[in-house]
Backbone as CSV, one residue per row, in Angstrom:
resi,resn,N_x,N_y,N_z,CA_x,CA_y,CA_z,C_x,C_y,C_z
1,MET,120.643,95.772,105.235,120.558,94.660,104.275,121.539,94.924,103.125
2,LYS,122.264,93.859,102.709,123.030,93.986,101.560,122.217,93.809,100.303
3,ARG,122.535,94.700,99.395,121.666,94.513,98.117,122.298,93.346,97.421
4,LYS,121.267,92.617,96.826,121.714,91.432,96.038,122.216,91.887,94.653
5,ARG,123.416,91.446,94.357,123.920,91.846,92.982,123.291,91.019,91.847
6,LYS,122.847,91.727,90.940,122.184,91.109,89.729,123.225,90.224,89.070
7,LYS,122.744,88.990,88.715,123.671,88.103,88.038,123.738,88.572,86.458
8,ILE,124.940,88.492,85.969,125.095,88.907,84.508,124.851,87.752,83.644
9,ASN,124.061,87.934,82.756,123.755,86.955,81.759,124.793,87.008,80.688
10,TYR,125.830,86.166,80.795,127.004,86.269,79.914,126.706,85.817,78.542
11,THR,125.719,84.940,78.339,125.381,84.542,77.002,124.768,85.718,76.214
12,VAL,123.881,86.465,76.805,123.204,87.579,76.209,124.336,88.616,75.978
13,LEU,125.185,88.878,76.929,126.246,89.827,76.871,127.158,89.604,75.703
14,ILE,127.610,88.391,75.535,128.444,87.971,74.432,127.844,88.189,73.119
15,MET,126.482,87.975,73.048,125.760,88.109,71.803,125.702,89.543,71.430
16,ALA,125.324,90.378,72.427,125.358,91.831,72.227,126.677,92.411,71.796
17,LEU,127.758,91.948,72.485,129.076,92.401,72.104,129.445,92.018,70.736
18,SER,129.080,90.769,70.348,129.341,90.238,69.022,128.716,91.169,67.924
19,GLY,127.516,91.549,68.165,126.835,92.430,67.219,127.460,93.824,67.180
20,LEU,127.931,94.274,68.312,128.633,95.557,68.432,129.912,95.510,67.687
21,VAL,130.734,94.452,67.840,132.005,94.281,67.151,131.775,94.157,65.633
22,PHE,130.681,93.564,65.255,130.383,93.430,63.736,130.066,94.830,63.217
23,LEU,129.342,95.609,63.932,128.983,96.924,63.473,130.263,97.870,63.404
24,ILE,131.122,97.749,64.302,132.381,98.525,64.372,133.280,98.166,63.190
25,ILE,133.425,96.814,62.937,134.362,96.390,61.883,133.788,96.683,60.505
26,PHE,132.531,96.352,60.276,131.888,96.393,58.892,131.150,97.635,58.541
27,ASN,130.825,98.465,59.624,130.044,99.630,59.365,130.787,100.976,59.740
28,TYR,131.528,100.998,60.899,132.090,102.206,61.243,133.556,102.404,60.804
29,LEU,134.343,101.336,60.876,135.735,101.478,60.444,135.799,101.797,58.924
30,PRO,135.053,101.167,58.058,135.009,101.552,56.594,134.806,103.063,56.422
31,MET,134.132,103.649,57.393,133.708,105.144,57.199,134.986,106.010,56.969
32,PHE,136.174,105.555,57.492,137.446,106.253,57.317,137.701,106.401,55.755
33,GLY,137.228,105.452,55.007,137.465,105.506,53.517,136.697,106.595,52.886
34,ILE,135.805,107.274,53.581,135.009,108.388,52.927,135.988,109.461,52.274
35,VAL,137.175,109.669,52.887,138.093,110.580,52.377,138.495,110.268,50.940
36,ILE,138.344,108.999,50.476,138.713,108.682,49.140,137.916,109.452,48.138
37,GLY,136.617,109.779,48.491,135.735,110.516,47.689,136.165,111.939,47.345
38,PHE,137.101,112.461,48.172,137.534,113.835,48.086,139.004,113.917,47.530
39,LYS,139.453,112.696,47.165,140.872,112.665,46.679,140.943,112.192,45.236
40,ASP,142.071,112.300,44.633,142.269,111.812,43.196,142.877,110.400,43.357
41,MET,142.129,109.378,43.505,142.674,108.074,43.761,142.202,107.174,42.706
42,ASP,141.644,107.536,41.604,141.264,106.692,40.480,142.412,106.011,39.846
43,TYR,142.210,104.768,39.605,143.284,103.912,38.904,144.507,103.576,39.674
44,VAL,144.618,103.978,40.924,145.787,103.716,41.702,145.882,102.247,42.004
45,LEU,147.135,101.741,42.229,147.318,100.245,42.592,147.492,100.154,44.036
46,ASN,148.238,101.032,44.718,148.527,100.953,46.207,147.516,101.936,46.865
47,ILE,146.368,101.514,47.281,145.437,102.449,47.917,145.850,102.938,49.254
48,LYS,146.641,102.122,49.936,147.124,102.613,51.352,148.070,103.741,51.132
49,LYS,148.961,103.656,50.172,149.934,104.690,49.801,149.297,105.889,49.275
50,ALA,148.245,105.677,48.415,147.583,106.794,47.691,146.798,107.694,48.773
51,LEU,146.376,107.025,49.838,145.576,107.723,50.831,146.492,108.933,51.437
52,LYS,147.795,108.708,51.480,148.731,109.639,51.985,149.247,110.602,51.033
53,THR,149.359,110.122,49.820,150.155,110.960,48.802,149.239,111.608,47.723
54,SER,147.929,111.114,47.542,147.129,111.549,46.513,146.595,113.047,46.780
55,ASP,146.263,113.741,45.702,145.871,115.167,45.848,144.384,115.232,46.289
56,PHE,144.190,116.232,47.095,142.818,116.556,47.486,142.154,117.366,46.436
57,VAL,141.019,116.854,46.012,140.303,117.548,44.826,138.901,118.073,45.251
58,GLY,138.584,118.038,46.477,137.365,118.578,47.010,136.038,117.920,46.449
59,LEU,135.149,118.640,45.894,133.907,117.974,45.323,134.015,117.699,43.838
60,GLN,135.122,117.604,43.276,135.354,117.374,41.887,134.748,115.968,41.417
61,ASN,134.827,114.950,42.297,134.309,113.640,41.953,132.800,113.612,41.981
62,PHE,132.165,114.417,42.849,130.784,114.606,42.802,130.258,115.386,41.661
63,VAL,130.950,116.397,41.267,130.477,117.103,40.063,130.653,116.268,38.824
64,ALA,131.659,115.446,38.808,131.865,114.577,37.607,130.726,113.608,37.560
65,PHE,130.253,113.078,38.592,129.076,112.170,38.564,127.873,112.851,38.035
66,LEU,127.538,114.071,38.677,126.364,114.830,38.194,126.360,115.165,36.741
67,LYS,127.620,115.326,36.195,127.684,115.689,34.793,127.929,114.439,33.955
68,ASP,128.010,113.320,34.454,128.200,112.071,33.755,126.993,111.870,32.811
69,GLU,127.269,111.430,31.478,126.237,111.254,30.586,125.243,110.120,30.960
70,GLU,125.633,109.263,31.846,124.831,108.189,32.349,123.944,108.512,33.532
71,PHE,124.127,109.756,34.049,123.607,110.094,35.347,122.021,110.114,35.174
72,LYS,121.558,110.769,34.170,120.070,110.816,34.075,119.408,109.464,33.996
73,ASN,119.875,108.629,33.034,119.332,107.322,32.839,119.401,106.504,34.154
74,ILE,120.499,106.515,34.850,120.694,105.738,36.029,119.791,106.181,37.110
75,MET,119.546,107.454,37.302,118.722,107.957,38.376,117.271,107.660,38.041
76,ILE,116.863,107.703,36.759,115.546,107.444,36.398,115.225,105.942,36.689
77,ASN,116.126,105.091,36.294,115.943,103.604,36.552,115.888,103.338,38.056
78,THR,116.887,103.892,38.741,116.930,103.634,40.228,115.667,104.181,40.976
79,LEU,115.361,105.304,40.731,114.174,105.905,41.410,112.844,105.284,40.942
80,GLY,112.762,105.192,39.646,111.506,104.662,39.016,111.171,103.225,39.450
81,LEU,112.247,102.336,39.417,112.118,100.964,39.827,111.782,100.845,41.334
82,ASN,112.599,101.589,42.166,112.329,101.461,43.568,110.985,102.095,44.066
83,LEU,110.597,103.178,43.466,109.251,103.707,43.712,108.078,102.731,43.417
84,LEU,108.236,102.074,42.235,107.273,101.201,41.867,107.248,99.962,42.848
85,GLN,108.462,99.527,43.182,108.548,98.398,44.162,107.951,98.805,45.543
86,LEU,108.128,100.075,45.915,107.618,100.504,47.188,106.106,100.598,47.199
87,LEU,105.547,101.018,46.024,104.048,101.138,45.933,103.434,99.766,45.793
88,ILE,104.122,98.719,45.254,103.563,97.417,45.095,103.995,96.450,46.027
89,THR,105.248,96.266,46.279,105.762,95.273,47.141,105.667,95.598,48.622
90,PHE,105.530,96.850,49.045,105.373,97.194,50.387,104.004,96.789,51.034
91,PRO,102.924,97.179,50.400,101.652,96.856,51.043,101.179,95.436,50.965
92,VAL,101.712,94.670,49.935,101.336,93.280,49.730,101.656,92.375,50.907
93,PRO,102.774,92.453,51.555,103.062,91.622,52.686,102.125,91.953,53.895
94,ILE,101.693,93.227,54.000,100.746,93.560,55.070,99.465,92.908,54.793
95,LEU,98.996,92.976,53.639,97.674,92.398,53.232,97.789,90.931,53.527
96,PHE,98.936,90.253,53.100,99.086,88.826,53.208,99.140,88.342,54.655
97,ALA,99.808,89.210,55.434,99.809,88.922,56.975,98.409,88.944,57.570
98,ILE,97.614,89.922,57.073,96.242,89.997,57.669,95.350,88.834,57.169
99,LEU,95.570,88.472,55.939,94.848,87.367,55.367,95.229,85.974,56.023
100,LEU,96.488,85.880,56.281,96.996,84.698,56.841,96.568,84.611,58.349
101,ASN,96.329,85.673,59.025,95.808,85.641,60.370,94.354,85.302,60.403
102,GLU,93.657,85.331,59.301,92.276,84.983,59.255,92.103,83.506,59.036
103,ILE,93.124,82.743,58.646,93.021,81.281,58.499,92.907,80.547,59.833
104,LYS,91.901,79.876,60.025,91.613,79.191,61.270,92.173,77.791,61.401
105,LEU,92.566,77.227,60.196,93.018,75.895,60.250,94.568,75.893,60.438
106,PRO,95.019,75.467,61.647,96.548,75.623,61.896,97.432,74.931,60.932
107,ARG,97.057,73.748,60.522,97.878,73.022,59.531,97.965,73.585,58.255
108,PHE,96.869,74.107,57.777,96.792,74.799,56.445,97.640,76.088,56.506
109,LYS,97.517,76.835,57.612,98.130,78.056,57.872,99.710,77.825,57.793
110,LYS,100.180,76.883,58.556,101.564,76.587,58.566,102.093,76.152,57.241
111,THR,101.279,75.412,56.475,101.589,75.016,55.114,101.847,76.231,54.230
112,VAL,100.943,77.152,54.209,101.007,78.394,53.465,102.160,79.162,53.827
113,GLN,102.420,79.276,55.205,103.627,80.034,55.629,104.908,79.367,55.142
114,THR,105.080,78.126,55.208,106.191,77.344,54.737,106.473,77.566,53.237
115,VAL,105.459,77.470,52.510,105.552,77.546,51.060,105.961,79.052,50.674
116,THR,105.463,80.054,51.390,105.729,81.391,50.995,107.093,81.797,51.550
117,TYR,107.536,81.191,52.672,108.864,81.549,53.189,109.958,80.982,52.443
118,PHE,109.807,79.791,51.829,110.867,79.052,51.272,111.704,79.748,50.225
119,PRO,111.069,80.532,49.223,111.873,81.222,48.245,112.891,82.154,48.778
120,TYR,112.617,82.730,50.059,113.521,83.809,50.617,114.887,83.162,50.870
121,PHE,114.922,81.788,51.296,116.135,81.143,51.645,116.896,80.606,50.474
122,ILE,116.489,80.820,49.254,117.174,80.541,48.070,117.957,81.658,47.556
123,SER,119.321,81.558,47.270,120.099,82.769,46.871,119.557,83.276,45.486
124,TRP,119.827,84.535,45.228,119.387,85.090,43.952,120.188,84.475,42.856
125,ALA,121.322,83.923,43.106,122.131,83.290,41.939,121.318,82.015,41.466
126,VAL,120.620,81.391,42.356,119.753,80.168,41.917,118.422,80.644,41.605
127,PHE,117.791,81.466,42.369,116.411,81.975,42.119,116.331,82.758,40.833
128,GLY,117.344,83.543,40.609,117.405,84.353,39.385,117.515,83.386,38.174
129,GLY,118.263,82.430,38.267,118.365,81.415,37.164,117.046,80.748,36.809
130,ILE,116.334,80.375,38.004,114.930,79.923,37.824,114.040,80.787,37.044
131,ILE,114.126,82.091,37.476,113.244,83.121,36.856,113.585,83.259,35.395
132,LEU,114.944,83.303,35.115,115.337,83.486,33.755,114.919,82.208,32.806
133,GLY,114.941,81.068,33.423,114.487,79.865,32.687,113.026,79.833,32.517
134,MET,112.180,80.378,33.417,110.734,80.410,33.295,110.282,81.372,32.311
135,ILE,111.112,82.551,32.115,110.601,83.617,31.141,111.346,83.493,29.803
136,SER,112.106,82.471,29.607,112.755,82.309,28.324,111.800,81.972,27.244
137,SER,112.208,82.021,25.992,111.248,81.724,24.831,110.639,80.439,24.934
138,GLU,111.308,79.477,25.522,110.708,78.084,25.662,110.276,77.750,27.080
139,GLY,110.333,78.858,27.939,109.998,78.635,29.319,108.508,78.482,29.608
140,VAL,108.246,78.143,30.845,106.823,77.813,31.304,105.824,79.005,31.080
141,VAL,106.329,80.243,31.279,105.491,81.460,31.084,104.998,81.550,29.733
142,ASN,105.853,81.386,28.699,105.487,81.522,27.324,104.608,80.371,26.995
143,GLN,104.851,79.206,27.486,104.111,78.030,27.138,102.621,78.159,27.623
144,ILE,102.509,78.697,28.827,101.170,78.896,29.389,100.344,80.048,28.566
145,LEU,101.118,81.058,28.151,100.392,82.145,27.303,100.033,81.689,25.957
146,LEU,100.972,80.765,25.420,100.613,80.170,24.043,99.436,79.233,24.128
147,SER,99.343,78.446,25.226,98.307,77.456,25.411,96.968,78.153,25.654
148,LEU,96.908,79.353,26.208,95.739,80.084,26.566,95.374,80.975,25.340
149,HIS,96.267,80.964,24.303,96.038,81.851,23.049,96.023,83.330,23.367
150,ILE,96.794,83.672,24.380,96.951,85.064,24.786,97.972,85.741,23.808
151,ILE,99.022,84.876,23.419,100.044,85.365,22.515,100.120,84.420,21.334
152,ASP,100.614,84.914,20.205,100.713,84.051,18.974,102.194,83.359,18.836
153,GLN,103.060,84.067,19.443,104.484,83.606,19.432,105.184,83.880,20.655
154,PRO,106.224,83.129,21.032,106.882,83.424,22.354,107.509,84.851,22.415
155,ILE,107.575,85.313,23.664,108.054,86.725,23.943,109.308,86.591,24.691
156,ALA,110.356,87.290,24.109,111.671,87.230,24.733,111.611,88.299,25.837
157,PHE,111.104,87.949,26.983,110.917,88.848,28.087,112.199,89.456,28.568
158,ASN,113.260,88.793,28.774,114.507,89.247,29.326,115.340,90.067,28.217
159,SER,114.930,89.974,26.981,115.653,90.716,25.996,115.028,92.014,25.680
160,ASN,113.809,92.230,26.107,113.174,93.557,25.838,113.167,94.338,27.100
161,PRO,113.910,95.592,27.004,113.919,96.415,28.206,112.582,96.807,28.785
162,ALA,111.556,96.942,28.084,110.172,97.242,28.519,109.688,96.285,29.649
163,TYR,110.169,95.059,29.602,109.607,94.035,30.567,110.489,93.929,31.838
164,PHE,111.581,94.621,31.836,112.543,94.376,32.956,111.981,94.752,34.305
165,TRP,111.372,95.924,34.419,110.900,96.447,35.728,109.751,95.516,36.301
166,GLY,108.983,94.946,35.348,107.877,94.118,35.771,108.442,92.794,36.201
167,ILE,109.513,92.262,35.584,110.252,91.055,35.962,110.766,91.207,37.340
168,VAL,111.325,92.368,37.639,112.057,92.649,38.916,111.005,92.615,40.018
169,ILE,109.915,93.377,39.766,108.863,93.501,40.776,108.208,92.155,41.143
170,ILE,107.811,91.419,40.088,107.158,90.176,40.305,108.071,89.096,41.005
171,SER,109.358,89.067,40.601,110.248,88.151,41.278,110.575,88.579,42.643
172,SER,110.562,89.903,42.920,110.746,90.272,44.368,109.531,89.858,45.236
173,LEU,108.327,90.002,44.616,107.063,89.621,45.368,107.135,88.128,45.697
174,ILE,107.541,87.286,44.727,107.504,85.904,44.906,108.545,85.476,45.964
175,LYS,109.732,86.062,45.830,110.859,85.641,46.790,110.657,86.257,48.231
176,GLY,110.085,87.395,48.324,110.064,88.138,49.615,108.729,88.289,50.267
177,LEU,107.650,87.705,49.654,106.251,87.849,50.241,106.198,87.260,51.598
178,GLY,106.543,85.986,51.742,106.422,85.394,53.098,107.301,85.932,54.196
179,TRP,108.566,86.249,53.812,109.367,86.696,54.828,109.128,88.147,55.080
180,GLY,108.584,88.974,54.186,108.286,90.292,54.392,107.053,90.461,55.353
181,ALA,106.201,89.309,55.431,105.040,89.398,56.191,105.335,88.936,57.721
182,VAL,106.490,88.393,57.979,106.878,87.868,59.284,106.687,88.957,60.386
183,ILE,107.173,90.124,60.196,107.136,91.104,61.231,105.822,91.625,61.471
184,TYR,104.953,91.611,60.477,103.548,91.948,60.650,102.756,90.883,61.299
185,ILE,103.070,89.661,60.996,102.411,88.572,61.691,102.783,88.625,63.151
186,ALA,103.959,88.903,63.548,104.344,89.016,64.903,103.702,90.150,65.633
187,ALA,103.488,91.309,64.904,102.767,92.366,65.407,101.315,92.105,65.623
188,ILE,100.695,91.399,64.761,99.281,91.032,64.857,99.142,90.067,65.990
189,ALA,100.103,89.168,66.233,100.033,88.245,67.286,100.083,88.920,68.647
190,GLY,100.661,90.102,68.748,100.792,90.776,70.019,99.513,91.684,70.319
191,ILE,98.479,91.640,69.474,97.302,92.461,69.784,96.484,91.829,70.806
192,ASP,95.965,92.555,71.692,95.134,92.012,72.788,93.823,91.402,72.242
193,GLN,93.680,90.171,72.461,92.486,89.422,71.995,91.182,89.935,72.434
194,SER,91.187,90.511,73.676,89.908,91.065,74.216,89.371,92.173,73.400
195,LEU,90.206,92.862,72.530,89.661,93.841,71.623,88.800,93.241,70.572
196,TYR,89.214,92.081,70.140,88.430,91.372,69.102,87.111,90.803,69.709
197,ASP,87.259,90.268,70.887,86.089,89.771,71.679,84.998,90.806,71.866
198,ALA,85.457,92.095,72.201,84.565,93.124,72.467,83.968,93.658,71.148
199,ALA,84.690,93.582,70.091,84.126,93.965,68.787,83.082,92.931,68.310
200,GLN,83.393,91.574,68.674,82.427,90.632,68.293,81.136,90.704,69.010
201,VAL,81.209,91.127,70.282,79.941,91.384,70.998,79.141,92.542,70.421
202,ASP,79.899,93.516,69.852,79.174,94.715,69.294,78.709,94.470,67.883
203,GLY,78.950,93.224,67.412,78.379,92.888,66.057,79.353,93.119,64.970
204,ALA,80.660,93.325,65.267,81.648,93.667,64.181,81.898,92.345,63.363
205,ASN,82.062,92.418,62.034,82.468,91.310,61.270,83.974,91.329,61.067
206,ARG,84.531,90.335,60.240,85.955,90.198,60.072,86.543,91.565,59.454
207,TRP,85.755,92.119,58.479,86.204,93.361,57.820,86.343,94.407,58.896
208,HIS,85.381,94.569,59.729,85.385,95.696,60.650,86.596,95.484,61.694
209,LYS,86.806,94.208,62.072,87.846,94.001,63.033,89.240,94.372,62.417
210,ASN,89.400,93.999,61.152,90.645,94.298,60.440,90.873,95.813,60.330
211,ILE,89.858,96.515,59.946,89.896,97.967,59.668,90.060,98.770,60.985
212,TYR,89.314,98.426,61.964,89.269,99.212,63.205,90.139,98.706,64.370
213,ILE,90.680,97.480,64.272,91.544,96.926,65.355,92.845,96.566,64.753
214,THR,92.997,95.578,63.829,94.217,95.067,63.334,95.139,96.088,62.728
215,ILE,94.627,96.914,61.787,95.506,97.876,61.087,95.853,98.988,62.006
216,PRO,95.033,99.564,62.846,95.462,100.633,63.829,96.498,100.118,64.902
217,CYS,96.386,98.878,65.216,97.253,98.271,66.227,98.602,98.058,65.721
218,ILE,98.744,97.717,64.293,100.117,97.528,63.842,100.567,98.702,63.039
219,ALA,99.891,99.865,63.108,100.285,101.055,62.381,101.682,101.547,62.704
220,GLY,102.078,101.426,63.997,103.424,101.785,64.368,104.471,100.989,63.635
221,THR,104.284,99.644,63.518,105.230,98.775,62.735,105.178,99.129,61.293
222,ILE,103.991,99.369,60.731,103.905,99.761,59.283,104.645,101.103,59.071
223,VAL,104.498,102.106,59.976,105.203,103.314,59.733,106.703,103.254,59.748
224,VAL,107.198,102.427,60.726,108.683,102.186,60.849,109.162,101.568,59.583
225,MET,108.529,100.483,59.125,109.038,99.805,57.999,108.940,100.657,56.645
226,LEU,107.771,101.508,56.649,107.745,102.393,55.451,108.870,103.450,55.428
227,LEU,109.190,104.007,56.614,110.293,104.944,56.648,111.600,104.332,56.238
228,LEU,111.791,103.180,56.662,113.094,102.469,56.404,113.117,102.169,54.854
229,SER,111.970,101.805,54.333,111.853,101.502,52.838,112.082,102.845,52.061
230,ILE,111.566,103.868,52.568,111.696,105.272,51.808,113.198,105.581,51.864
231,SER,113.892,105.403,52.924,115.346,105.717,53.065,116.179,104.961,52.059
232,GLY,115.600,103.804,51.545,116.453,102.938,50.613,116.016,103.121,49.181
233,LEU,115.402,104.269,48.818,114.920,104.485,47.383,116.171,104.561,46.430
234,LEU,117.323,104.772,46.858,118.419,104.785,45.958,119.227,103.497,45.969
235,SER,118.763,102.539,46.872,119.465,101.266,46.969,118.614,100.183,46.422
236,SER,119.194,99.435,45.434,118.584,98.325,44.897,119.071,97.031,45.238
237,ASN,118.339,95.976,45.134,118.891,94.611,45.433,119.902,94.226,44.341
238,PHE,121.186,94.461,44.641,122.206,94.252,43.674,122.228,92.825,43.058
239,ASP,122.187,91.848,43.927,122.202,90.455,43.360,121.012,90.181,42.430
240,GLN,119.874,90.579,42.667,118.736,90.441,41.837,118.958,91.162,40.496
241,ILE,119.301,92.465,40.552,119.476,93.237,39.311,120.594,92.662,38.420
242,TYR,121.701,92.327,39.099,122.888,91.826,38.377,122.673,90.483,37.675
243,ILE,121.876,89.643,38.348,121.529,88.339,37.718,120.599,88.472,36.568
244,LEU,119.636,89.399,36.669,118.594,89.566,35.573,119.050,90.485,34.500
245,GLN,120.149,91.177,34.692,120.591,92.199,33.796,121.349,91.545,32.600
246,ASN,121.262,92.074,31.419,122.059,91.683,30.250,122.145,92.852,29.346
247,PRO,123.144,92.871,28.410,123.381,94.014,27.433,122.111,94.458,26.704
248,LEU,121.184,93.632,26.517,119.908,93.978,25.735,118.932,94.788,26.498
249,ASN,118.929,94.556,27.894,118.005,95.343,28.731,118.711,96.477,29.620
250,LEU,119.887,96.692,29.234,120.761,97.639,29.991,120.104,99.051,30.155
251,SER,119.324,99.506,29.051,118.800,100.832,29.176,117.789,100.907,30.274
252,ARG,117.205,99.881,30.786,116.244,99.982,31.880,116.627,99.250,33.148
253,SER,117.867,98.584,33.071,118.259,97.801,34.249,119.487,98.417,34.989
254,GLU,120.116,99.267,34.358,121.373,99.895,35.003,120.937,100.825,36.079
255,VAL,121.243,100.428,37.323,120.947,101.295,38.486,122.255,101.787,39.162
256,LEU,122.053,102.429,40.153,123.278,103.008,40.912,124.214,101.901,41.384
257,ASP,123.620,100.852,41.955,124.447,99.867,42.628,125.219,99.032,41.606
258,THR,124.563,98.693,40.410,125.353,97.961,39.388,126.392,98.951,38.654
259,TYR,126.053,100.172,38.596,126.971,101.137,37.955,128.173,101.262,38.834
260,ILE,127.973,101.449,40.134,129.102,101.526,41.039,130.020,100.351,41.009
261,TYR,129.401,99.216,40.995,130.278,97.889,40.865,131.088,97.871,39.553
262,LYS,130.409,98.223,38.423,131.119,98.111,37.209,132.258,99.190,36.972
263,ILE,131.934,100.401,37.384,132.901,101.498,37.351,133.959,101.424,38.364
264,GLY,133.534,101.010,39.645,134.513,100.950,40.727,135.435,99.756,40.672
265,ILE,134.911,98.542,40.365,135.685,97.369,40.333,136.421,97.123,39.098
266,SER,135.677,97.217,37.972,136.221,96.902,36.630,137.205,97.986,36.103
267,GLN,136.791,99.264,36.367,137.644,100.326,35.802,138.490,100.982,36.919
268,ARG,138.410,100.476,38.204,139.267,100.975,39.245,139.132,102.513,39.549
269,ARG,137.925,102.971,39.400,137.630,104.410,39.630,137.150,104.528,41.117
270,TYR,138.047,104.420,42.067,137.755,104.335,43.439,137.156,105.689,43.998
271,SER,137.795,106.716,43.718,137.306,108.107,44.114,135.942,108.405,43.519
272,PHE,135.760,108.154,42.272,134.458,108.452,41.631,133.305,107.639,42.190
273,THR,133.547,106.367,42.440,132.464,105.550,42.985,132.281,105.775,44.500
274,THR,133.296,106.145,45.197,133.171,106.524,46.562,132.255,107.769,46.684
275,ALA,132.438,108.697,45.827,131.637,109.922,45.737,130.197,109.616,45.536
276,ILE,129.923,108.600,44.536,128.597,108.173,44.338,128.059,107.475,45.574
277,GLY,128.721,106.698,46.269,128.316,106.050,47.502,127.935,107.099,48.567
278,LEU,128.718,108.176,48.677,128.340,109.218,49.567,127.099,110.021,49.223
279,PHE,126.984,110.150,47.935,125.781,110.801,47.390,124.583,110.042,47.758
280,LYS,124.577,108.733,47.642,123.502,107.774,48.037,123.212,107.970,49.496
281,SER,124.249,107.971,50.333,124.103,107.940,51.815,123.470,109.286,52.144
282,PHE,123.944,110.426,51.546,123.396,111.718,51.890,121.870,111.806,51.571
283,ILE,121.465,111.360,50.344,120.105,111.443,49.883,119.239,110.485,50.814
284,SER,119.691,109.410,51.207,119.015,108.418,52.141,118.856,109.030,53.483
285,MET,119.897,109.801,53.937,119.704,110.380,55.263,118.589,111.508,55.183
286,VAL,118.628,112.255,54.077,117.607,113.301,53.883,116.241,112.729,53.795
287,LEU,116.076,111.578,53.150,114.725,110.939,52.828,114.187,110.394,54.280
288,ILE,115.046,109.685,54.995,114.627,109.198,56.274,114.306,110.168,57.332
289,SER,115.132,111.312,57.318,114.882,112.403,58.270,113.562,113.107,57.894
290,SER,113.385,113.400,56.685,112.213,114.110,56.192,110.928,113.228,56.503
291,GLY,111.033,111.927,56.044,109.956,111.000,56.361,109.615,110.961,57.777
292,HIS,110.568,110.943,58.685,110.350,110.829,60.169,109.593,112.043,60.576
293,LEU,110.057,113.265,60.143,109.452,114.488,60.610,108.032,114.666,60.182
294,ILE,107.813,114.303,58.805,106.454,114.414,58.277,105.595,113.426,58.988
295,SER,106.004,112.166,59.186,105.228,111.165,59.891,104.863,111.653,61.426
296,LYS,105.875,112.150,62.088,105.564,112.745,63.424,104.515,113.900,63.431
297,LYS,104.571,114.654,62.379,103.632,115.787,62.336,102.261,115.323,61.960
298,LEU,102.183,114.357,60.917,100.846,113.943,60.472,100.199,112.900,61.281
299,LEU,101.071,111.891,61.647,100.529,110.702,62.343,100.842,110.556,63.862
300,GLY,101.735,111.427,64.229,102.149,111.442,65.696,103.035,110.356,66.068
301,ARG,103.620,109.688,65.057,104.534,108.545,65.376,105.634,108.432,64.223
302,GLY,106.862,108.072,64.588,107.924,107.984,63.651,108.846,106.839,63.985
303,LEU,110.098,106.972,63.745,111.035,105.880,64.029,111.256,105.897,65.469
304,PHE,111.100,106.975,66.274,111.327,107.089,67.737,110.559,108.088,68.288
C-alpha cells in the first residue's frame, strides 16, 4: 500500500515562516552590532565605515559604565523599581484570574474582563497623559483626597521623586491587570472539571478548591511567567517611564533604558550604550539560567 502523503497546511506554514523571518531580521541580524561595544565608535557619523576603521578597545566601554558617576543611582532605580513591581504586580493578576473564575454570572464576568482589558490597548503616550492629568495639583486624585479631608492642600505627585515608584506601580497595575491575567485564565480553563466535582463530593469549599486544585494545576504556568519576569529585572517599560519622567523626579526615575536612550541617541555614544545593552543582556541571561536551575531543584519544574 502506498503511504498517504500528509497535506501541508500552507496557511500555518506561512504564519510560522513569517514569525521566523521577523526573529531573524529584528533579533538575530542586529546581534552583529555587538562588536560596536568593543570598539571606539562614539560620536561617529558614518557607522558603516566606522565598523571597519575604528579601533578595538576591548572592555574599555564596560569599565567606563561601571565607573560612571550615574551608575549607582541608575542601578538602584532600575533594580529597586523592578523588584517592587515583581513583588506587587506579578501575583495580583494570578489572584485576579482566580477571583474572576469564581464569578458564575457570564454577563457580569465578561463585563469585568472587558473593563480590565481595555486599558492595555491604550498606548502609554495616551494613558500616561491621563495618569499625569489625574495626579496633577488640580486632578481628580487630589480632589478626592481634599474632599475626604485626608490632605489639607494639593500634592504635586509627579514633581516629588518620593512618589514616582508608587505612580509607576499603580499605573502598571491599572493598565496591565486584565491582560496579565489572560494566560492564567486560559490555564484555569484547562483544568479537568472532574477534580472540582470530586472535591465537592469530599466537602471542599471554594477556598479549598483554589488552594489544593487551582493553584497546583497552574503552578507550571506561574513558574514560567515568574522566571521570565526575573530575567527582565534590568529592563523597564521605557514608554511608561519616559512619559512619567521629568527633571524634578529624575533622581528616582532614571533607569537603564532611559539612560541608554538619552546617552546613545542624544549624545551619539554608540559604543558606550552598546556596552550597557550587552551588560543588561548578560545579567538577564544569568538571572534566567539561575532561576531555572533553582526552580528545577526546589520545585521540579522550570522553563523546560
